[in-house]
C-alpha positions in Angstrom: 41.2 -95.0 99.8 38.3 -94.3 102.2 38.3 -90.7 101.0 38.0 -91.7 97.4 35.2 -94.5 98.3 33.3 -91.7 100.0 33.4 -89.2 97.1 32.3 -92.3 94.8 29.5 -92.8 97.2 28.5 -89.2 97.2 28.5 -89.2 93.5 26.2 -92.2 93.2 23.9 -90.6 95.6 23.9 -87.4 93.7 23.5 -89.1 90.0 20.6 -91.4 91.6 18.9 -88.3 93.0 18.9 -86.4 89.9 17.6 -89.3 87.7 14.8 -89.9 90.3 14.0 -86.1 90.0 14.3 -86.5 86.3 12.1 -89.6 86.1 9.5 -88.2 88.3 9.0 -85.0 86.1 9.0 -87.0 83.0 6.3 -89.1 84.6 4.1 -86.1 85.5 4.7 -84.3 82.2 3.4 -87.6 80.4 0.4 -87.7 82.8 -0.6 -84.2 82.1 -0.2 -84.0 78.3 -2.5 -87.6 78.2 -5.3 -85.4 79.5 -5.0 -83.0 76.9 -7.4 -83.2 73.9 -6.4 -80.9 71.1 -8.7 -80.5 67.8 -7.6 -82.9 64.8 -6.2 -81.3 62.0 -8.8 -79.9 59.6 -10.6 -76.4 58.5 -12.6 -75.7 61.3 -14.8 -72.9 60.0 -13.9 -71.1 56.7 -10.7 -69.8 56.2 -9.5 -70.8 59.9 -7.4 -74.3 60.3 -6.3 -76.4 63.4 -3.0 -78.4 63.0 -2.6 -80.7 65.7 1.0 -81.5 66.8 0.7 -84.1 69.3 -0.8 -82.6 72.2 -0.8 -79.3 71.0 -3.1 -77.1 68.6 -1.7 -74.3 66.5 -4.1 -72.1 64.3 -4.3 -70.5 60.8 -6.6 -67.8 59.9 -6.6 -67.4 55.9 -6.7 -64.2 53.9 -6.5 -64.8 50.0 -3.2 -66.7 49.6 -1.6 -65.7 52.7 -1.9 -67.1 56.2 -1.7 -65.8 59.6 -0.6 -68.2 62.1 -1.2 -68.3 65.9 1.6 -70.0 67.9 4.0 -72.8 66.4 3.3 -76.2 68.1 6.2 -78.5 69.8 7.4 -80.2 66.8 8.7 -78.9 63.4 8.4 -82.2 61.4 5.1 -82.9 62.9 3.8 -79.0 62.0 5.2 -79.7 58.3 3.3 -82.7 57.8 0.1 -81.5 59.0 0.3 -78.7 57.0 1.0 -80.8 53.9 -2.5 -82.3 54.6 -4.0 -79.1 54.2 -1.9 -78.2 51.2 -1.1 -75.2 53.2 2.5 -73.6 51.9 4.4 -72.4 55.2 6.2 -69.9 52.9 2.7 -68.3 52.7 2.6 -67.4 56.2 3.1 -63.6 56.5 2.5 -63.2 60.4 3.1 -65.3 63.7 1.4 -64.3 66.9 2.7 -66.1 69.9 0.5 -66.6 72.9 3.5 -67.0 74.9 7.1 -68.6 74.7 7.2 -71.8 76.0 8.5 -74.7 73.9 5.2 -76.4 72.7 4.1 -72.9 71.2 7.5 -71.9 69.4 9.2 -75.1 67.9 8.1 -74.7 64.4 8.9 -71.1 64.0 11.7 -72.0 61.8 9.0 -73.4 59.3 7.5 -69.9 59.0 10.7 -67.9 57.3 8.9 -65.2 55.9 6.6 -64.2 58.8 6.9 -61.4 61.3 6.7 -62.4 64.9 4.5 -60.8 67.4 4.2 -61.4 70.9 3.6 -59.6 74.1 6.2 -57.0 75.3 6.1 -58.6 78.6 7.4 -61.8 77.2 10.3 -60.1 75.6 12.7 -60.3 78.5 11.9 -64.3 78.3 13.1 -64.4 74.7 16.5 -63.0 75.7 17.5 -65.6 77.8 20.3 -68.1 76.8 18.6 -71.5 77.7 15.9 -72.1 75.6 14.5 -75.3 77.4 11.2 -73.7 78.2 11.4 -70.4 76.3 12.1 -68.8 72.9 15.5 -67.8 72.0 15.1 -65.4 69.3 18.7 -65.7 68.2 17.9 -68.8 66.7 15.4 -67.1 63.8 16.0 -64.2 61.3 12.4 -63.1 61.6 11.8 -59.8 62.5 9.9 -59.2 66.0 7.5 -56.8 67.2 6.6 -56.6 70.7 2.8 -55.7 71.4 1.2 -53.9 74.3 -2.0 -54.9 75.8 -5.1 -54.0 73.6 -2.8 -53.1 70.5 -4.5 -53.8 67.2 -2.5 -55.0 64.3 -3.7 -55.1 60.5 -2.4 -57.8 58.5 -3.7 -57.1 55.1 -7.8 -57.9 56.0 -7.0 -59.6 58.9 -7.5 -57.3 62.1 -5.7 -59.1 65.2 -6.2 -57.5 68.9 -3.7 -58.7 71.5 -5.2 -58.8 75.0 -2.9 -59.2 77.9 -3.8 -62.3 80.0 -1.0 -63.1 82.5 -1.0 -66.0 84.8 0.1 -69.0 82.7 3.4 -66.7 82.0 3.7 -63.0 83.1 3.2 -61.9 79.6 0.8 -64.3 78.2 -1.5 -62.7 75.4 -4.6 -63.5 73.9 -5.7 -62.7 70.4 -8.9 -61.7 69.2 -9.1 -61.8 65.2 -11.7 -59.9 63.1 -13.6 -59.3 66.5 -15.0 -62.7 66.2 -12.2 -65.7 66.9 -10.4 -65.6 70.2 -7.6 -67.6 70.6 -6.2 -68.0 74.2 -3.4 -70.4 74.0 -2.6 -71.9 77.9 -4.2 -68.7 79.6 -7.4 -70.7 79.9 -8.8 -74.3 79.4 -12.0 -75.6 78.0 -13.9 -78.4 80.3 -17.2 -79.4 79.0 -17.8 -76.1 76.8 -17.1 -73.8 79.8 -13.8 -71.8 80.1 -11.9 -73.0 83.1 -8.6 -72.0 84.8 -5.1 -73.0 83.1 -3.0 -76.1 84.0 -1.9 -75.6 87.6 1.2 -77.2 87.4 2.5 -75.2 84.7 1.0 -71.8 85.7 3.2 -69.4 87.5 0.4 -67.2 88.8 -3.1 -68.7 89.0 -4.1 -65.4 91.0 -3.5 -63.3 87.8 -4.8 -65.8 85.5 -8.1 -65.6 87.3 -8.2 -61.8 87.0 -7.4 -62.0 83.5 -10.6 -63.9 82.8 -12.5 -60.6 83.6 -10.5 -59.2 80.5 -11.9 -62.0 77.9 -15.5 -62.4 79.1 -16.8 -59.2 77.8 -16.2 -59.1 74.0 -19.5 -58.3 72.3 -18.7 -59.7 69.0 -16.8 -62.8 69.7 -18.3 -66.3 68.4 -15.4 -68.6 68.7 -12.7 -69.4 71.6 -9.8 -71.3 71.0 -7.4 -73.2 73.3 -4.0 -74.7 72.9 -4.5 -77.8 74.5 -8.2 -78.5 75.4 -10.0 -77.8 72.0 -12.6 -74.8 71.1 -16.0 -73.7 71.5 -18.2 -72.2 68.7 -20.2 -70.7 71.5 -18.3 -68.1 73.0 -21.1 -66.6 75.4 -21.8 -69.9 76.7 -18.3 -70.8 77.4 -17.6 -67.6 79.3 -20.7 -68.1 81.4 -19.1 -69.2 84.2 -16.9 -68.0 87.2 -13.2 -69.1 88.0 -12.3 -69.6 91.5 
């Protein structure tokens, strides 16, 4: 009887600890997302669109009646509704470029059934994991995948996309320079008061690498815009990168 009582008490303590840790994680996550300021769904500049999905943005670049998408949001239904507002048919998306494979950048992949998916080669091992809690399980989708090297250029019809490896937030985080003008950095960096800043420290694996990665995106001669996933965008790239990360 005493042994059973001890076992029950131990079980209760373990369950209580798990609940406490879980509630702490949820509270922390809620506090972090409440600080994020994604752009409202709209056409930012001619043929470049932002889609707001709760606390994150994904972006579309139009070429005639086809689209290239950067990232895939955190909620499939929400993304679908926002695309309807823009009168964009997800079947017209021919390519999806992932900055990394966290859940809030991959949830709406299922909408883009005709898209070839591109991501960094260094993010590839993450896509093969069985657990998809914070990663992408590529077995869930029938899309064709292409894995990119640093500085590799992909031409999608008239859209030129250059992949720039910017590790830190994840080991394989990749930023994308589109048509030499639009730079999409995902979670690799933040924007604060119009200036590039370090990524969120609570969700970044290697801040030292993130700071080193900044050197790779602050010397792009033709870039005009810089877009982040959670902290908006700037139409003044030169001013945005005219800063130091420490």
